[in-house]
C-alpha positions in Angstrom: -14.6 -6.4 -21.7 -14.9 -9.3 -19.2 -11.0 -9.3 -18.9 -11.0 -5.5 -18.1 -13.8 -5.7 -15.5 -12.1 -8.7 -13.9 -8.7 -6.9 -13.6 -10.3 -3.7 -12.2 -12.2 -5.7 -9.6 -9.1 -7.4 -8.4 -7.1 -4.1 -8.3 -9.9 -2.5 -6.2 -9.6 -5.4 -3.7 -5.8 -5.3 -3.7 -5.6 -1.6 -2.5 -7.4 -2.6 0.7 -5.7 -6.0 1.3 -2.0 -5.3 0.3 -1.0 -4.5 3.9 -2.2 -8.0 4.9 -0.2 -9.5 2.0 2.9 -7.8 3.5 2.2 -9.3 6.9 1.4 -12.7 5.4 4.6 -12.8 3.4 6.8 -12.0 6.5 5.0 -14.5 8.7 5.4 -17.2 6.1 9.2 -16.5 5.9 9.7 -16.2 9.7 11.6 -19.2 11.2 12.1 -20.7 7.7 13.4 -24.3 8.0 14.0 -23.7 11.8 12.5 -26.0 14.5 9.8 -24.2 16.6 11.4 -22.4 19.6 14.8 -22.1 18.0 14.4 -18.6 16.5 13.2 -15.2 17.6 9.6 -14.5 16.6 9.5 -10.9 15.4 5.8 -11.3 14.4 3.7 -13.1 17.0 0.4 -12.7 15.2 -1.3 -10.6 12.6 -2.0 -7.7 14.9 1.5 -7.7 16.5 3.0 -7.8 13.0 1.0 -4.7 11.9 2.2 -2.8 14.9 5.8 -4.0 14.6 6.1 -3.2 10.9 4.5 0.2 11.4 6.7 1.1 14.3 10.1 -0.2 12.9 9.7 0.2 9.1 7.1 3.0 9.1 3.5 3.0 8.1 4.4 3.2 4.4 6.0 -0.2 4.7 2.6 -1.7 5.1 2.0 -0.9 1.4 5.3 -2.3 0.2 5.1 -4.0 -3.2 1.8 -2.2 -4.0 2.8 -1.5 -7.7 3.7 -5.1 -8.6 0.7 -6.3 -6.5 -1.7 -4.2 -8.5 -0.1 -5.2 -11.9 -0.1 -8.8 -10.9 -3.8 -8.7 -9.8 -4.8 -7.0 -13.0 -2.9 -9.5 -15.2 -3.6 -12.7 -13.2 -7.2 -12.0 -12.3 -8.1 -10.2 -15.5 -7.1 -13.5 -17.3 -8.5 -15.8 -14.6 -11.9 -14.3 -13.9 -12.3 -13.1 -17.5 -11.7 -16.5 -18.9 -14.0 -18.1 -16.3 -16.7 -15.5 -16.9 -16.6 -16.3 -20.7 -16.9 -20.0 -19.9 -19.9 -19.3 -17.6 -21.6 -17.0 -20.0 -21.1 -19.5 -22.8 -22.9 -22.2 -20.8 -19.8 -24.5 -20.7 -20.1 -24.9 -16.9 -23.6 -26.2 -16.8 -25.0 -29.7 -17.5 -27.6 -30.4 -20.1 -30.3 -30.0 -17.4 -29.1 -26.5 -16.8 -27.5 -27.1 -13.3 -23.9 -26.0 -12.5 -21.4 -28.8 -12.9 -18.9 -28.7 -9.9 -16.3 -30.7 -12.0 -16.5 -28.4 -15.0 -16.5 -25.3 -12.7 -13.4 -26.5 -10.8 -11.6 -27.5 -14.0 -12.3 -24.1 -15.6 -11.2 -22.3 -12.5 -7.9 -24.2 -12.3 -7.1 -23.8 -16.0 -7.9 -20.1 -15.9 -5.8 -19.6 -12.8 -2.9 -21.4 -14.3 -2.9 -19.2 -17.4 -3.0 -16.0 -15.3 -0.5 -17.1 -12.7 2.2 -18.3 -15.2 2.1 -15.1 -17.2 2.2 -12.9 -14.1 4.9 -15.0 -12.2 7.8 -12.5 -12.7 5.7 -9.7 -11.2 4.7 -11.9 -8.2 8.3 -12.9 -7.5 9.3 -9.2 -7.4 6.3 -8.4 -5.2 7.5 -11.1 -2.7 11.0 -9.7 -2.7 9.9 -6.2 -2.0 7.4 -7.1 0.7 10.0 -9.2 2.5 12.4 -6.3 2.7 12.7 -5.0 6.2 14.9 -3.2 8.7 17.6 -5.7 10.0 16.1 -6.0 13.5 12.8 -7.5 12.1 14.0 -9.0 8.8 13.0 -12.5 8.0 14.0 -14.7 5.0 16.5 -13.8 2.4 16.8 -10.0 1.9 16.9 -8.7 -1.7 18.0 -5.1 -2.2 15.6 -4.0 -4.9 14.8 -0.3 -5.3 11.5 -0.9 -7.1 9.6 -3.1 -9.5 11.1 -2.0 -12.8 14.7 -2.0 -11.4 14.2 -5.5 -10.0 12.7 -6.9 -13.2 15.6 -5.3 -15.2 18.3 -6.5 -12.9 16.9 -10.1 -12.7 16.4 -10.1 -16.5 20.0 -8.9 -17.2 21.6 -11.3 -14.7 19.5 -14.5 -15.4 17.5 -13.9 -18.5 13.9 -15.1 -19.1 14.6 -18.3 -17.0 15.5 -16.1 -14.0 12.3 -14.0 -14.4 10.1 -17.1 -14.5 12.0 -18.8 -11.6 9.4 -20.4 -9.3 6.6 -20.2 -11.9 6.0 -23.9 -11.9 6.1 -24.0 -8.2 3.3 -21.4 -8.0 1.0 -23.4 -10.3 -0.2 -26.0 -7.7 -1.0 -23.1 -5.3 -3.1 -21.3 -7.9 -4.8 -24.5 -9.2 -5.9 -25.4 -5.7 -6.9 -21.8 -4.8 -8.5 -20.8 -8.1 -10.6 -24.0 -8.6 -11.7 -23.9 -4.9 -12.6 -20.2 -5.1 -14.5 -20.1 -8.3 -16.2 -23.5 -7.8 -17.5 -22.6 -4.3 -18.4 -19.1 -5.4 -20.6 -20.3 -8.3 -22.0 -23.3 -6.3 -23.0 -21.1 -3.3 -24.6 -18.5 -5.7 -26.6 -21.3 -7.3 -27.8 -22.5 -3.9 -29.0 -19.1 -2.6 -30.1 -17.5 -5.9 -33.5 -16.6 -4.4 -31.9 -13.8 -2.5 -31.2 -10.2 -3.7 -28.3 -10.1 -6.2 -25.8 -8.2 -4.1 -26.4 -10.4 -1.0 -26.0 -13.5 -3.1 -22.6 -12.3 -4.4 -21.4 -11.3 -0.9 -22.4 -14.5 0.9 -21.0 -16.6 -2.0 -17.7 -14.7 -1.8 -17.5 -15.2 2.0 -18.0 -19.0 1.8 -15.5 -19.1 -1.1 -12.9 -17.2 1.0 -13.0 -19.8 3.9 -12.5 -22.7 1.5 -9.6 -21.0 -0.3 -7.7 -20.3 2.9 -7.9 -23.9 4.1 -7.0 -25.4 0.8 -4.3 -23.0 -0.4 -2.2 -22.0 2.7 0.4 -24.9 2.5 1.0 -24.2 -1.2 1.1 -20.5 -0.5 3.8 -20.9 2.1 5.9 -23.1 -0.2 5.5 -20.7 -3.1 6.5 -17.6 -1.1 9.7 -19.4 0.0 10.5 -20.6 -3.5 10.3 -17.1 -4.9 12.3 -15.5 -2.0 15.1 -18.0 -1.7 18.7 -16.9 -2.6 20.1 -17.9 -6.0 23.4 -18.9 -7.5 25.1 -17.1 -10.4 22.9 -19.0 -12.9 19.7 -17.9 -11.1 19.1 -21.4 -9.6 17.5 -21.6 -6.1 20.0 -22.5 -3.4 17.5 -23.9 -0.8 14.6 -25.6 -2.6 14.5 -27.7 -5.8 10.8 -27.2 -6.4 7.4 -27.0 -4.8 7.4 -30.6 -3.5 10.9 -30.2 -2.0 9.7 -27.0 -0.3 6.7 -28.7 1.2 8.7 -31.7 2.4 11.5 -29.6 4.0 9.0 -27.3 5.7 7.0 -30.3 7.1 10.1 -32.1 8.2 11.8 -29.2 10.1 8.8 -27.1 11.2 6.0 -29.7 11.5 2.5 -29.5 10.1 2.0 -26.0 11.7 4.9 -24.7 9.7 3.0 -25.4 6.5 0.2 -23.2 7.9 2.4 -20.3 9.0 0.6 -17.0 8.5 -2.8 -18.7 8.2 -4.3 -15.9 10.3 -2.9 -13.3 7.9 -4.0 -15.4 5.0 -7.5 -15.6 6.3 -7.7 -11.8 7.0 -6.1 -11.1 3.6 -7.7 -13.8 1.4 -11.2 -13.6 3.0 -11.6 -9.8 2.3 -9.7 -10.0 -1.0 -12.0 -12.9 -2.2 -15.1 -11.1 -0.9 -14.1 -7.7 -2.5 -12.7 -9.0 -5.8 -15.6 -11.4 -6.5 -18.2 -8.9 -5.2 -16.7 -6.1 -7.4 -16.5 -8.5 -10.4 -20.1 -9.7 -10.0 -21.4 -6.1 -9.7 -19.3 -4.7 -12.6 -20.6 -7.5 -14.8 -24.2 -6.9 -13.7 -23.8 -3.2 -14.5 -22.2 -3.8 -17.8 -24.8 -6.3 -19.0 -27.6 -4.0 -17.7 -26.4 -1.0 -19.6 -25.5 -2.8 -22.8 -28.8 -4.6 -23.3 
């Protein structure tokens, strides 16, 4: 039941934050491996990106990739939050004195995140491809011509097999390890610190603090992961631009500078902040309701 509640909480958050994911993906791909000032900036900031996409691609484009996004959130966060919830309920995250152990909390969050992210990697790759698709005048990054999630998964599977479907999976793991351990550790620690408040306020404040920490820690890995997934491939399904996550980080830093590694941080904040708040808030409230009515 923990897995189902976790997946539903993440899907609920995803419906509201997917437009920000579209904006974030395009801003991260804009000016890829180009020195600052040498390319046209179609998206100047989060708000300008919203207006531009809505005007050129149509308002429906702001929900591009919603189907794989929902499926990924259900799979990834169902496993991630569900596993973490079981560890928390079993008392594995607390010391003998009953206090929360930050080390155990971070390790559990990282392990749970790795499991969910690896299994959901093909869905995330297709989501990235679909969200990057745009009209030629505002297109950024490599443009795949998928017609939808199932067509994309079938085509990639037929052309490149299982290896092609899980391309970039290892590259996404550092992103998820950093993000998941930071998110779940800060969420639990903050809840522990302010546990004298009313329950829903505790969950909301803990989620807000967690969202800030996640954005700061995760953005460079998120940029690299997006580019790894979206790069063009050869006939064998091997990436033509990056060899892996470290190569993507180094190439980005070398050609675009440190700010290149934080491209789309505004969109990441507006997306990750609300998504973290909503998903952890929904998760905490669903668990409370479930345990209340099953006692």
